[in-house]
A tleap script that builds the chain and sets N, CA, C and O, in Angstrom:
source leaprc.protein.ff14SB
mol = sequence {
  NMET THR SER GLU SER VAL GLN PRO VAL SER
  GLY PRO SER ARG ARG ALA VAL VAL ALA ALA
  VAL GLY ALA ALA GLY LEU ALA VAL ALA LEU
  THR ALA CYS GLY SER GLU ASP GLU ALA SER
  GLY SER ALA LEU ALA LYS THR ALA ASP ILE
  PRO GLU GLY GLY GLY LYS VAL PHE SER ALA
  GLU LYS VAL VAL VAL SER GLN PRO THR ALA
  GLY ASP TYR LYS ALA PHE SER THR ILE CYS
  THR HIE GLN ASN CYS PRO MET THR ASP LEU
  LYS GLU ASP THR LEU SER CYS ALA CYS HIE
  GLY SER GLN PHE SER VAL LEU ASP GLY SER
  VAL LYS LYS GLY PRO ALA THR GLN PRO LEU
  ALA ALA LYS GLU ILE SER VAL SER GLY ASP
  SER ILE THR LEU CALA
}
set mol.1.N position { 57.506 146.737 67.550 }
set mol.1.CA position { 58.806 145.073 67.340 }
set mol.1.C position { 58.670 145.502 69.438 }
set mol.1.O position { 58.727 146.590 70.011 }
set mol.2.N position { 58.469 143.957 70.047 }
set mol.2.CA position { 59.195 144.109 71.419 }
set mol.2.C position { 60.701 143.661 71.246 }
set mol.2.O position { 61.238 142.978 70.374 }
set mol.3.N position { 61.060 144.111 72.065 }
set mol.3.CA position { 62.551 143.658 72.963 }
set mol.3.C position { 62.104 142.436 73.504 }
set mol.3.O position { 60.980 142.301 73.988 }
set mol.4.N position { 63.228 141.247 73.417 }
set mol.4.CA position { 63.101 140.115 74.625 }
set mol.4.C position { 64.454 140.385 75.191 }
set mol.4.O position { 65.340 140.660 74.381 }
set mol.5.N position { 64.715 140.352 76.327 }
set mol.5.CA position { 65.686 140.042 77.001 }
set mol.5.C position { 66.231 138.733 77.053 }
set mol.5.O position { 65.549 137.866 77.598 }
set mol.6.N position { 67.799 138.314 76.390 }
set mol.6.CA position { 67.657 137.027 76.255 }
set mol.6.C position { 68.776 136.463 77.747 }
set mol.6.O position { 69.703 137.160 78.161 }
set mol.7.N position { 68.507 135.497 78.167 }
set mol.7.CA position { 68.647 135.402 79.853 }
set mol.7.C position { 69.725 134.323 79.523 }
set mol.7.O position { 69.279 133.429 78.803 }
set mol.8.N position { 71.127 134.182 79.901 }
set mol.8.CA position { 72.011 132.825 79.473 }
set mol.8.C position { 71.627 131.653 80.178 }
set mol.8.O position { 71.237 131.560 81.341 }
set mol.9.N position { 71.739 131.047 79.588 }
set mol.9.CA position { 71.142 129.234 80.457 }
set mol.9.C position { 71.809 128.618 81.264 }
set mol.9.O position { 72.815 127.967 80.980 }
set mol.10.N position { 71.346 128.745 82.321 }
set mol.10.CA position { 72.713 128.391 83.465 }
set mol.10.C position { 72.768 126.689 83.388 }
set mol.10.O position { 71.820 125.963 83.087 }
set mol.11.N position { 73.651 126.415 83.616 }
set mol.11.CA position { 74.131 124.801 83.581 }
set mol.11.C position { 74.708 124.170 84.882 }
set mol.11.O position { 74.757 124.829 85.920 }
set mol.12.N position { 74.997 123.317 84.835 }
set mol.12.CA position { 76.225 122.265 86.511 }
set mol.12.C position { 77.480 123.508 86.470 }
set mol.12.O position { 77.839 124.077 85.439 }
set mol.13.N position { 77.855 123.682 87.411 }
set mol.13.CA position { 79.441 124.532 87.165 }
set mol.13.C position { 80.407 123.790 87.434 }
set mol.13.O position { 80.533 122.995 88.365 }
set mol.14.N position { 81.323 124.133 86.345 }
set mol.14.CA position { 82.239 122.979 86.776 }
set mol.14.C position { 82.691 122.397 87.777 }
set mol.14.O position { 83.004 121.207 87.818 }
set mol.15.N position { 82.754 123.085 88.551 }
set mol.15.CA position { 83.055 122.089 90.412 }
set mol.15.C position { 82.131 120.975 90.403 }
set mol.15.O position { 82.459 119.821 90.682 }
set mol.16.N position { 80.736 121.423 90.011 }
set mol.16.CA position { 79.853 119.863 89.553 }
set mol.16.C position { 79.963 119.195 89.141 }
set mol.16.O position { 79.353 118.202 89.537 }
set mol.17.N position { 80.753 119.087 88.069 }
set mol.17.CA position { 81.010 118.389 87.090 }
set mol.17.C position { 82.417 117.347 87.451 }
set mol.17.O position { 82.525 116.137 87.254 }
set mol.18.N position { 83.467 118.365 88.076 }
set mol.18.CA position { 84.604 117.713 88.345 }
set mol.18.C position { 84.328 116.505 89.221 }
set mol.18.O position { 84.769 115.358 89.297 }
set mol.19.N position { 83.127 117.463 90.052 }
set mol.19.CA position { 82.907 116.463 91.127 }
set mol.19.C position { 82.426 115.043 91.019 }
set mol.19.O position { 82.743 114.015 91.618 }
set mol.20.N position { 81.448 115.343 89.942 }
set mol.20.CA position { 80.555 114.061 89.101 }
set mol.20.C position { 81.537 113.326 88.819 }
set mol.20.O position { 81.682 112.532 89.749 }
set mol.21.N position { 82.556 113.108 87.753 }
set mol.21.CA position { 83.293 112.718 87.369 }
set mol.21.C position { 84.449 112.024 88.405 }
set mol.21.O position { 84.876 110.892 88.176 }
set mol.22.N position { 84.875 112.764 89.482 }
set mol.22.CA position { 85.654 112.204 90.307 }
set mol.22.C position { 85.135 111.008 90.858 }
set mol.22.O position { 85.823 109.996 90.997 }
set mol.23.N position { 83.339 111.134 91.335 }
set mol.23.CA position { 83.225 110.101 92.266 }
set mol.23.C position { 82.822 109.292 91.369 }
set mol.23.O position { 82.569 108.155 91.769 }
set mol.24.N position { 82.639 109.570 89.978 }
set mol.24.CA position { 82.412 108.133 89.156 }
set mol.24.C position { 83.814 107.085 89.260 }
set mol.24.O position { 83.818 105.970 89.782 }
set mol.25.N position { 85.069 107.829 88.562 }
set mol.25.CA position { 86.387 107.378 88.811 }
set mol.25.C position { 86.445 106.550 89.985 }
set mol.25.O position { 86.755 105.358 89.973 }
set mol.26.N position { 86.094 107.313 91.133 }
set mol.26.CA position { 86.508 106.271 92.729 }
set mol.26.C position { 85.400 105.054 92.397 }
set mol.26.O position { 85.690 103.861 92.485 }
set mol.27.N position { 84.134 105.539 92.016 }
set mol.27.CA position { 83.241 103.740 92.166 }
set mol.27.C position { 84.115 103.132 91.232 }
set mol.27.O position { 84.315 101.979 91.615 }
set mol.28.N position { 85.088 103.516 89.573 }
set mol.28.CA position { 85.250 102.223 89.162 }
set mol.28.C position { 86.693 101.902 89.931 }
set mol.28.O position { 87.083 100.735 89.878 }
set mol.29.N position { 87.167 102.474 90.348 }
set mol.29.CA position { 88.540 102.437 90.931 }
set mol.29.C position { 87.960 101.164 92.268 }
set mol.29.O position { 88.499 100.062 92.378 }
set mol.30.N position { 86.711 101.670 93.227 }
set mol.30.CA position { 86.602 100.539 94.339 }
set mol.30.C position { 86.126 99.046 93.660 }
set mol.30.O position { 86.340 97.910 94.082 }
set mol.31.N position { 85.461 99.461 92.550 }
set mol.31.CA position { 84.897 98.051 91.765 }
set mol.31.C position { 85.814 97.280 91.583 }
set mol.31.O position { 85.811 96.079 91.850 }
set mol.32.N position { 86.917 98.078 90.984 }
set mol.32.CA position { 88.518 96.946 90.163 }
set mol.32.C position { 88.616 96.619 91.600 }
set mol.32.O position { 88.161 95.477 91.674 }
set mol.33.N position { 88.987 97.031 92.855 }
set mol.33.CA position { 89.649 96.702 93.967 }
set mol.33.C position { 88.573 95.473 94.415 }
set mol.33.O position { 88.854 94.344 94.817 }
set mol.34.N position { 87.466 95.985 94.239 }
set mol.34.CA position { 86.329 94.641 94.582 }
set mol.34.C position { 87.020 92.832 94.025 }
set mol.34.O position { 87.331 91.777 94.577 }
set mol.35.N position { 86.960 93.507 92.379 }
set mol.35.CA position { 87.182 92.096 91.924 }
set mol.35.C position { 88.255 91.899 91.880 }
set mol.35.O position { 88.231 91.272 90.821 }
set mol.36.N position { 89.505 91.902 92.220 }
set mol.36.CA position { 91.079 91.813 93.017 }
set mol.36.C position { 90.684 90.893 94.020 }
set mol.36.O position { 90.963 89.707 94.198 }
set mol.37.N position { 90.006 91.662 94.610 }
set mol.37.CA position { 90.273 90.616 96.442 }
set mol.37.C position { 89.017 89.366 96.490 }
set mol.37.O position { 88.913 88.529 97.387 }
set mol.38.N position { 88.087 89.496 95.239 }
set mol.38.CA position { 87.105 88.275 94.926 }
set mol.38.C position { 88.370 87.236 94.608 }
set mol.38.O position { 88.806 86.263 95.225 }
set mol.39.N position { 88.696 87.779 93.569 }
set mol.39.CA position { 89.889 86.465 92.797 }
set mol.39.C position { 90.778 86.145 93.726 }
set mol.39.O position { 91.041 84.948 93.835 }
set mol.40.N position { 91.282 86.861 94.387 }
set mol.40.CA position { 92.672 85.922 95.367 }
set mol.40.C position { 91.877 85.207 96.443 }
set mol.40.O position { 92.615 84.365 96.955 }
set mol.41.N position { 90.850 85.204 96.912 }
set mol.41.CA position { 90.198 84.273 97.611 }
set mol.41.C position { 89.605 82.958 96.739 }
set mol.41.O position { 88.828 82.174 97.285 }
set mol.42.N position { 89.949 82.816 95.613 }
set mol.42.CA position { 89.499 81.724 94.986 }
set mol.42.C position { 91.092 80.979 95.209 }
set mol.42.O position { 92.277 81.309 95.250 }
set mol.43.N position { 90.003 79.440 95.346 }
set mol.43.CA position { 90.985 77.890 95.087 }
set mol.43.C position { 91.944 78.348 94.076 }
set mol.43.O position { 91.633 78.785 92.968 }
set mol.44.N position { 93.288 78.197 94.598 }
set mol.44.CA position { 94.329 78.142 93.476 }
set mol.44.C position { 94.514 76.599 93.615 }
set mol.44.O position { 95.066 76.339 92.545 }
set mol.45.N position { 94.385 75.403 94.293 }
set mol.45.CA position { 95.469 74.062 94.030 }
set mol.45.C position { 95.003 73.627 95.078 }
set mol.45.O position { 94.722 74.373 96.016 }
set mol.46.N position { 94.812 72.156 95.111 }
set mol.46.CA position { 94.638 71.271 95.993 }
set mol.46.C position { 95.908 70.445 96.508 }
set mol.46.O position { 96.817 69.965 95.832 }
set mol.47.N position { 95.709 70.411 97.976 }
set mol.47.CA position { 97.227 70.428 98.406 }
set mol.47.C position { 97.859 68.981 97.907 }
set mol.47.O position { 99.087 68.920 97.968 }
set mol.48.N position { 97.268 67.987 97.495 }
set mol.48.CA position { 97.719 66.892 96.851 }
set mol.48.C position { 98.288 67.390 95.217 }
set mol.48.O position { 99.102 66.687 94.618 }
set mol.49.N position { 97.919 68.258 94.812 }
set mol.49.CA position { 98.786 69.362 93.574 }
set mol.49.C position { 100.170 69.234 93.778 }
set mol.49.O position { 100.975 68.873 92.919 }
set mol.50.N position { 100.396 69.506 94.812 }
set mol.50.CA position { 101.770 70.019 95.301 }
set mol.50.C position { 102.800 68.897 95.870 }
set mol.50.O position { 102.610 68.330 96.946 }
set mol.51.N position { 103.669 68.699 95.210 }
set mol.51.CA position { 104.427 67.747 95.750 }
set mol.51.C position { 105.786 67.946 96.557 }
set mol.51.O position { 106.744 68.697 96.372 }
set mol.52.N position { 105.528 67.080 97.425 }
set mol.52.CA position { 106.861 67.205 98.621 }
set mol.52.C position { 108.219 67.444 98.263 }
set mol.52.O position { 108.808 66.752 97.433 }
set mol.53.N position { 108.705 68.357 98.836 }
set mol.53.CA position { 110.135 68.684 98.141 }
set mol.53.C position { 110.354 69.793 96.798 }
set mol.53.O position { 111.355 70.225 96.225 }
set mol.54.N position { 108.920 69.997 96.634 }
set mol.54.CA position { 108.923 70.916 95.444 }
set mol.54.C position { 107.927 71.551 95.138 }
set mol.54.O position { 107.367 71.917 96.172 }
set mol.55.N position { 107.285 71.956 94.044 }
set mol.55.CA position { 105.883 72.918 93.690 }
set mol.55.C position { 105.542 72.586 92.576 }
set mol.55.O position { 105.871 71.587 91.936 }
set mol.56.N position { 104.775 73.532 92.270 }
set mol.56.CA position { 103.623 74.187 91.206 }
set mol.56.C position { 103.529 75.668 90.720 }
set mol.56.O position { 103.089 76.585 91.413 }
set mol.57.N position { 103.937 75.774 89.605 }
set mol.57.CA position { 103.713 77.250 89.152 }
set mol.57.C position { 102.366 77.494 88.857 }
set mol.57.O position { 101.753 76.670 88.178 }
set mol.58.N position { 101.674 78.768 89.374 }
set mol.58.CA position { 100.405 78.664 88.711 }
set mol.58.C position { 100.553 80.246 87.566 }
set mol.58.O position { 100.308 81.243 88.246 }
set mol.59.N position { 100.709 80.418 86.860 }
set mol.59.CA position { 101.126 81.355 85.714 }
set mol.59.C position { 100.384 82.145 85.670 }
set mol.59.O position { 100.863 83.220 85.308 }
set mol.60.N position { 98.965 82.153 85.955 }
set mol.60.CA position { 98.108 83.495 85.583 }
set mol.60.C position { 98.013 84.341 86.860 }
set mol.60.O position { 97.795 85.546 86.741 }
set mol.61.N position { 98.171 83.754 88.156 }
set mol.61.CA position { 98.803 84.175 89.005 }
set mol.61.C position { 99.950 84.694 89.697 }
set mol.61.O position { 100.057 85.098 90.856 }
set mol.62.N position { 100.727 84.613 88.830 }
set mol.62.CA position { 102.099 84.574 88.549 }
set mol.62.C position { 102.466 84.075 90.418 }
set mol.62.O position { 102.664 84.884 91.325 }
set mol.63.N position { 102.464 82.918 90.516 }
set mol.63.CA position { 102.548 82.486 92.022 }
set mol.63.C position { 102.935 80.725 91.893 }
set mol.63.O position { 102.430 79.733 91.366 }
set mol.64.N position { 104.161 81.064 92.735 }
set mol.64.CA position { 104.397 79.226 92.598 }
set mol.64.C position { 104.260 78.354 94.056 }
set mol.64.O position { 105.190 78.395 94.862 }
set mol.65.N position { 103.653 77.962 94.193 }
set mol.65.CA position { 103.100 77.151 95.535 }
set mol.65.C position { 103.842 75.734 96.116 }
set mol.65.O position { 103.246 74.747 95.686 }
set mol.66.N position { 104.810 75.447 96.846 }
set mol.66.CA position { 105.861 74.641 97.154 }
set mol.66.C position { 105.403 73.996 98.803 }
set mol.66.O position { 104.662 74.524 99.633 }
set mol.67.N position { 106.071 72.818 98.876 }
set mol.67.CA position { 105.688 71.772 100.188 }
set mol.67.C position { 106.897 71.532 100.762 }
set mol.67.O position { 107.253 70.363 100.613 }
set mol.68.N position { 108.179 72.695 101.783 }
set mol.68.CA position { 109.046 71.877 101.561 }
set mol.68.C position { 109.258 70.706 102.347 }
set mol.68.O position { 110.165 69.901 102.136 }
set mol.69.N position { 108.094 70.591 103.597 }
set mol.69.CA position { 108.431 69.242 104.369 }
set mol.69.C position { 106.686 68.996 104.115 }
set mol.69.O position { 106.079 69.826 103.438 }
set mol.70.N position { 106.037 67.937 104.644 }
set mol.70.CA position { 105.463 67.516 104.309 }
set mol.70.C position { 104.311 68.475 105.327 }
set mol.70.O position { 104.805 69.006 106.321 }
set mol.71.N position { 102.916 68.663 105.083 }
set mol.71.CA position { 101.585 69.623 105.081 }
set mol.71.C position { 102.454 70.751 105.252 }
set mol.71.O position { 101.688 71.466 105.898 }
set mol.72.N position { 103.859 71.643 105.097 }
set mol.72.CA position { 103.917 73.088 104.739 }
set mol.72.C position { 104.017 73.564 103.650 }
set mol.72.O position { 104.943 73.427 102.851 }
set mol.73.N position { 102.933 74.239 103.534 }
set mol.73.CA position { 103.152 75.160 102.288 }
set mol.73.C position { 103.771 76.708 101.958 }
set mol.73.O position { 103.584 77.695 102.670 }
set mol.74.N position { 104.310 76.680 101.091 }
set mol.74.CA position { 104.498 78.076 101.087 }
set mol.74.C position { 104.534 78.462 99.561 }
set mol.74.O position { 105.167 77.773 98.761 }
set mol.75.N position { 103.681 79.833 99.100 }
set mol.75.CA position { 104.318 80.593 98.572 }
set mol.75.C position { 104.894 81.807 97.631 }
set mol.75.O position { 104.902 82.953 98.080 }
set mol.76.N position { 105.396 81.507 96.257 }
set mol.76.CA position { 106.017 82.684 95.964 }
set mol.76.C position { 105.899 83.095 94.718 }
set mol.76.O position { 105.434 82.401 93.814 }
set mol.77.N position { 106.454 84.643 94.553 }
set mol.77.CA position { 106.374 85.284 93.225 }
set mol.77.C position { 107.042 84.636 92.053 }
set mol.77.O position { 108.175 84.202 92.259 }
set mol.78.N position { 106.622 84.523 91.076 }
set mol.78.CA position { 107.108 84.153 89.927 }
set mol.78.C position { 107.546 84.958 88.801 }
set mol.78.O position { 107.640 84.516 87.656 }
set mol.79.N position { 107.913 86.597 89.279 }
set mol.79.CA position { 108.167 87.670 88.883 }
set mol.79.C position { 109.887 87.827 89.249 }
set mol.79.O position { 110.126 88.316 90.353 }
set mol.80.N position { 111.041 87.454 88.413 }
set mol.80.CA position { 112.224 87.052 88.804 }
set mol.80.C position { 112.781 88.466 89.381 }
set mol.80.O position { 112.300 89.488 88.892 }
set mol.81.N position { 113.817 88.586 90.446 }
set mol.81.CA position { 113.950 89.815 91.241 }
set mol.81.C position { 115.255 90.500 90.424 }
set mol.81.O position { 115.960 91.216 91.135 }
set mol.82.N position { 115.578 90.392 89.298 }
set mol.82.CA position { 117.096 90.825 88.714 }
set mol.82.C position { 115.951 91.579 87.564 }
set mol.82.O position { 115.905 92.789 87.785 }
set mol.83.N position { 115.333 91.292 86.787 }
set mol.83.CA position { 114.525 92.169 85.703 }
set mol.83.C position { 113.088 91.952 85.578 }
set mol.83.O position { 112.577 92.198 84.486 }
set mol.84.N position { 112.474 91.592 86.386 }
set mol.84.CA position { 111.233 91.177 86.440 }
set mol.84.C position { 110.543 90.801 85.276 }
set mol.84.O position { 109.520 91.356 84.875 }
set mol.85.N position { 111.257 89.603 84.596 }
set mol.85.CA position { 110.742 88.654 84.031 }
set mol.85.C position { 109.953 87.629 84.541 }
set mol.85.O position { 110.342 86.991 85.520 }
set mol.86.N position { 108.675 87.343 83.886 }
set mol.86.CA position { 107.772 86.461 84.470 }
set mol.86.C position { 108.595 84.822 84.480 }
set mol.86.O position { 109.477 84.647 83.639 }
set mol.87.N position { 108.292 83.809 85.346 }
set mol.87.CA position { 109.066 82.585 85.000 }
set mol.87.C position { 108.250 81.555 85.004 }
set mol.87.O position { 107.247 81.831 85.662 }
set mol.88.N position { 108.213 80.081 84.399 }
set mol.88.CA position { 107.542 79.532 84.615 }
set mol.88.C position { 108.056 78.016 84.418 }
set mol.88.O position { 107.274 77.065 84.418 }
set mol.89.N position { 109.650 77.867 84.227 }
set mol.89.CA position { 110.484 76.996 84.051 }
set mol.89.C position { 110.872 76.074 85.244 }
set mol.89.O position { 112.064 76.151 85.542 }
set mol.90.N position { 109.947 75.019 86.165 }
set mol.90.CA position { 110.086 74.577 87.441 }
set mol.90.C position { 110.747 73.206 87.145 }
set mol.90.O position { 110.185 72.637 86.209 }
set mol.91.N position { 111.905 72.437 87.744 }
set mol.91.CA position { 112.153 71.550 87.826 }
set mol.91.C position { 112.443 71.648 89.382 }
set mol.91.O position { 113.060 72.433 90.102 }
set mol.92.N position { 111.452 70.075 89.626 }
set mol.92.CA position { 112.006 69.999 91.348 }
set mol.92.C position { 111.554 70.816 92.122 }
set mol.92.O position { 110.383 71.139 92.323 }
set mol.93.N position { 113.110 71.405 92.879 }
set mol.93.CA position { 112.813 72.639 93.318 }
set mol.93.C position { 113.074 73.812 93.398 }
set mol.93.O position { 113.023 74.587 94.354 }
set mol.94.N position { 113.579 74.046 91.578 }
set mol.94.CA position { 114.209 75.145 91.626 }
set mol.94.C position { 113.470 76.101 90.033 }
set mol.94.O position { 113.522 75.584 88.917 }
set mol.95.N position { 113.123 76.873 90.172 }
set mol.95.CA position { 112.529 77.973 89.664 }
set mol.95.C position { 113.605 78.773 88.800 }
set mol.95.O position { 114.620 79.250 89.308 }
set mol.96.N position { 113.345 78.858 87.687 }
set mol.96.CA position { 114.926 79.394 86.175 }
set mol.96.C position { 114.106 80.217 85.276 }
set mol.96.O position { 113.364 79.813 84.380 }
set mol.97.N position { 114.403 81.757 85.736 }
set mol.97.CA position { 114.590 82.493 84.710 }
set mol.97.C position { 115.387 82.493 83.230 }
set mol.97.O position { 116.605 82.634 83.125 }
set mol.98.N position { 114.427 82.301 82.070 }
set mol.98.CA position { 114.976 82.379 80.811 }
set mol.98.C position { 115.384 83.392 80.374 }
set mol.98.O position { 115.964 83.243 79.298 }
set mol.99.N position { 115.331 84.536 80.797 }
set mol.99.CA position { 115.996 86.296 80.348 }
set mol.99.C position { 117.402 86.196 80.519 }
set mol.99.O position { 118.169 86.511 79.609 }
set mol.100.N position { 117.858 85.712 81.800 }
set mol.100.CA position { 119.163 85.956 82.298 }
set mol.100.C position { 119.632 84.851 82.832 }
set mol.100.O position { 120.836 84.876 83.088 }
set mol.101.N position { 118.920 83.663 83.137 }
set mol.101.CA position { 119.474 82.490 83.631 }
set mol.101.C position { 119.215 82.480 85.535 }
set mol.101.O position { 119.285 81.358 86.037 }
set mol.102.N position { 119.059 83.141 86.075 }
set mol.102.CA position { 118.519 83.401 87.488 }
set mol.102.C position { 117.837 81.994 88.066 }
set mol.102.O position { 116.845 81.595 87.456 }
set mol.103.N position { 118.289 81.250 89.160 }
set mol.103.CA position { 117.719 80.208 89.515 }
set mol.103.C position { 117.302 80.487 91.065 }
set mol.103.O position { 118.104 80.769 91.955 }
set mol.104.N position { 115.733 80.338 91.233 }
set mol.104.CA position { 115.484 80.160 93.137 }
set mol.104.C position { 115.011 79.126 93.463 }
set mol.104.O position { 114.260 78.382 92.834 }
set mol.105.N position { 115.552 79.008 94.753 }
set mol.105.CA position { 114.764 78.011 95.335 }
set mol.105.C position { 113.062 78.128 95.881 }
set mol.105.O position { 112.699 78.946 96.727 }
set mol.106.N position { 112.065 77.049 95.145 }
set mol.106.CA position { 110.740 77.205 95.357 }
set mol.106.C position { 110.577 77.035 96.996 }
set mol.106.O position { 109.536 77.492 97.469 }
set mol.107.N position { 111.549 76.394 97.928 }
set mol.107.CA position { 111.097 75.820 98.774 }
set mol.107.C position { 111.333 77.348 100.127 }
set mol.107.O position { 110.673 77.423 101.164 }
set mol.108.N position { 112.096 78.068 99.823 }
set mol.108.CA position { 112.225 79.340 100.578 }
set mol.108.C position { 112.399 80.165 100.023 }
set mol.108.O position { 112.429 81.072 100.855 }
set mol.109.N position { 112.687 80.897 98.338 }
set mol.109.CA position { 112.252 81.818 97.850 }
set mol.109.C position { 113.979 82.168 97.791 }
set mol.109.O position { 114.174 83.228 97.197 }
set mol.110.N position { 115.152 81.552 98.243 }
set mol.110.CA position { 116.211 82.333 97.936 }
set mol.110.C position { 116.811 81.712 96.515 }
set mol.110.O position { 116.457 80.778 95.796 }
set mol.111.N position { 117.897 82.687 96.458 }
set mol.111.CA position { 118.756 82.718 95.049 }
set mol.111.C position { 119.464 81.520 95.116 }
set mol.111.O position { 120.126 81.136 96.080 }
set mol.112.N position { 119.241 80.744 93.689 }
set mol.112.CA position { 120.471 79.484 93.723 }
set mol.112.C position { 121.452 79.922 92.917 }
set mol.112.O position { 122.513 79.299 92.883 }
set mol.113.N position { 121.245 81.131 92.094 }
set mol.113.CA position { 122.256 81.327 90.936 }
set mol.113.C position { 121.833 82.675 90.389 }
set mol.113.O position { 120.722 82.991 89.963 }
set mol.114.N position { 122.591 83.179 90.454 }
set mol.114.CA position { 122.481 85.119 89.894 }
set mol.114.C position { 122.232 84.814 87.987 }
set mol.114.O position { 122.141 83.909 87.157 }
set mol.115.N position { 122.222 85.898 88.093 }
set mol.115.CA position { 122.373 87.291 88.124 }
set mol.115.C position { 121.840 88.013 89.268 }
set mol.115.O position { 122.421 88.946 89.822 }
set mol.116.N position { 120.382 87.404 89.690 }
set mol.116.CA position { 120.004 88.086 90.764 }
set mol.116.C position { 120.352 87.560 91.898 }
set mol.116.O position { 120.816 86.463 92.207 }
set mol.117.N position { 119.979 88.771 92.649 }
set mol.117.CA position { 120.826 88.726 94.435 }
set mol.117.C position { 119.825 89.007 95.373 }
set mol.117.O position { 120.084 89.113 96.572 }
set mol.118.N position { 118.134 89.201 94.678 }
set mol.118.CA position { 117.047 89.252 95.918 }
set mol.118.C position { 116.441 88.229 95.787 }
set mol.118.O position { 116.480 87.697 94.678 }
set mol.119.N position { 115.651 87.578 96.895 }
set mol.119.CA position { 114.782 86.419 96.937 }
set mol.119.C position { 113.914 86.595 96.760 }
set mol.119.O position { 113.395 87.616 97.210 }
set mol.120.N position { 113.040 85.482 95.797 }
set mol.120.CA position { 111.722 85.837 95.274 }
set mol.120.C position { 110.898 86.308 96.933 }
set mol.120.O position { 111.090 85.936 98.090 }
set mol.121.N position { 109.864 87.372 96.236 }
set mol.121.CA position { 108.728 88.202 97.062 }
set mol.121.C position { 107.513 86.842 97.602 }
set mol.121.O position { 106.613 86.320 96.943 }
set mol.122.N position { 107.888 86.617 98.841 }
set mol.122.CA position { 106.787 85.811 99.237 }
set mol.122.C position { 105.545 86.265 99.519 }
set mol.122.O position { 105.263 87.385 99.944 }
set mol.123.N position { 104.390 84.871 99.139 }
set mol.123.CA position { 102.989 85.485 98.691 }
set mol.123.C position { 102.247 85.071 99.749 }
set mol.123.O position { 102.708 84.104 100.355 }
set mol.124.N position { 100.960 85.654 100.244 }
set mol.124.CA position { 100.229 84.988 101.302 }
set mol.124.C position { 99.396 84.107 101.095 }
set mol.124.O position { 98.701 84.426 100.130 }
set mol.125.N position { 99.059 82.958 101.606 }
set mol.125.CA position { 98.332 81.855 101.098 }
set mol.125.C position { 97.772 81.138 102.334 }
set mol.125.O position { 98.379 81.117 103.405 }
set mol.126.N position { 96.348 80.438 102.091 }
set mol.126.CA position { 95.550 79.655 103.262 }
set mol.126.C position { 95.436 78.778 102.696 }
set mol.126.O position { 95.327 78.527 101.496 }
set mol.127.N position { 95.463 77.963 104.012 }
set mol.127.CA position { 95.323 76.291 103.521 }
set mol.127.C position { 94.233 75.799 104.666 }
set mol.127.O position { 94.349 75.829 105.891 }
set mol.128.N position { 93.280 75.398 103.953 }
set mol.128.CA position { 91.818 74.699 104.516 }
set mol.128.C position { 91.506 73.800 104.099 }
set mol.128.O position { 91.085 73.768 102.942 }
set mol.129.N position { 91.593 72.563 104.969 }
set mol.129.CA position { 91.508 71.097 104.619 }
set mol.129.C position { 92.392 70.942 103.602 }
set mol.129.O position { 93.588 71.093 103.854 }
set mol.130.N position { 91.981 70.621 102.309 }
set mol.130.CA position { 92.775 70.222 101.422 }
set mol.130.C position { 92.837 71.345 99.826 }
set mol.130.O position { 93.071 71.179 98.628 }
set mol.131.N position { 92.534 72.285 100.582 }
set mol.131.CA position { 92.102 73.223 99.464 }
set mol.131.C position { 93.226 74.505 100.297 }
set mol.131.O position { 93.306 74.859 101.474 }
set mol.132.N position { 94.128 75.022 98.784 }
set mol.132.CA position { 94.791 76.134 98.932 }
set mol.132.C position { 94.201 77.807 98.175 }
set mol.132.O position { 93.693 78.192 97.121 }
set mol.133.N position { 94.604 78.320 99.320 }
set mol.133.CA position { 94.177 79.883 98.231 }
set mol.133.C position { 94.789 80.881 98.429 }
set mol.133.O position { 94.969 81.231 99.595 }
set mol.134.N position { 95.219 81.529 97.526 }
set mol.134.CA position { 95.642 83.123 97.910 }
set mol.134.C position { 95.175 83.739 98.593 }
set mol.134.O position { 94.088 84.140 98.176 }
set mol.135.N position { 95.552 84.234 99.971 }
set mol.135.CA position { 95.074 85.023 100.788 }
set mol.135.C position { 95.139 86.545 100.386 }
set mol.135.O position { 94.685 87.403 101.143 }
savepdb mol mol.pdb
quit
């Protein structure tokens, strides 16, 4: 009988596997960032959709766009600064939180009624012609 020596099969090192998995994760993260950037540049509304002295809530984007004076457009987060509840209740120029009753001006983001003490976070928008987009 002949004796054959058994050689261990070599595969990729643990470092190579970790590096490959890390690179794949980075690619997924960058792809996700790219998708978000593309969505943020899409048209949100037409200027005619936003009433002067009032605003309009865009629930999916978690933003309210207002027109304080003719041709002047502003945007704010619709997440209440008190306890992060999403808000959709807009009457004239006041956005109200159903969770605890805070009220905010959509014209400047300020608190009209507590318990919230911080104004709404401003959002960047771009107006080009009659189109409003999130920047």
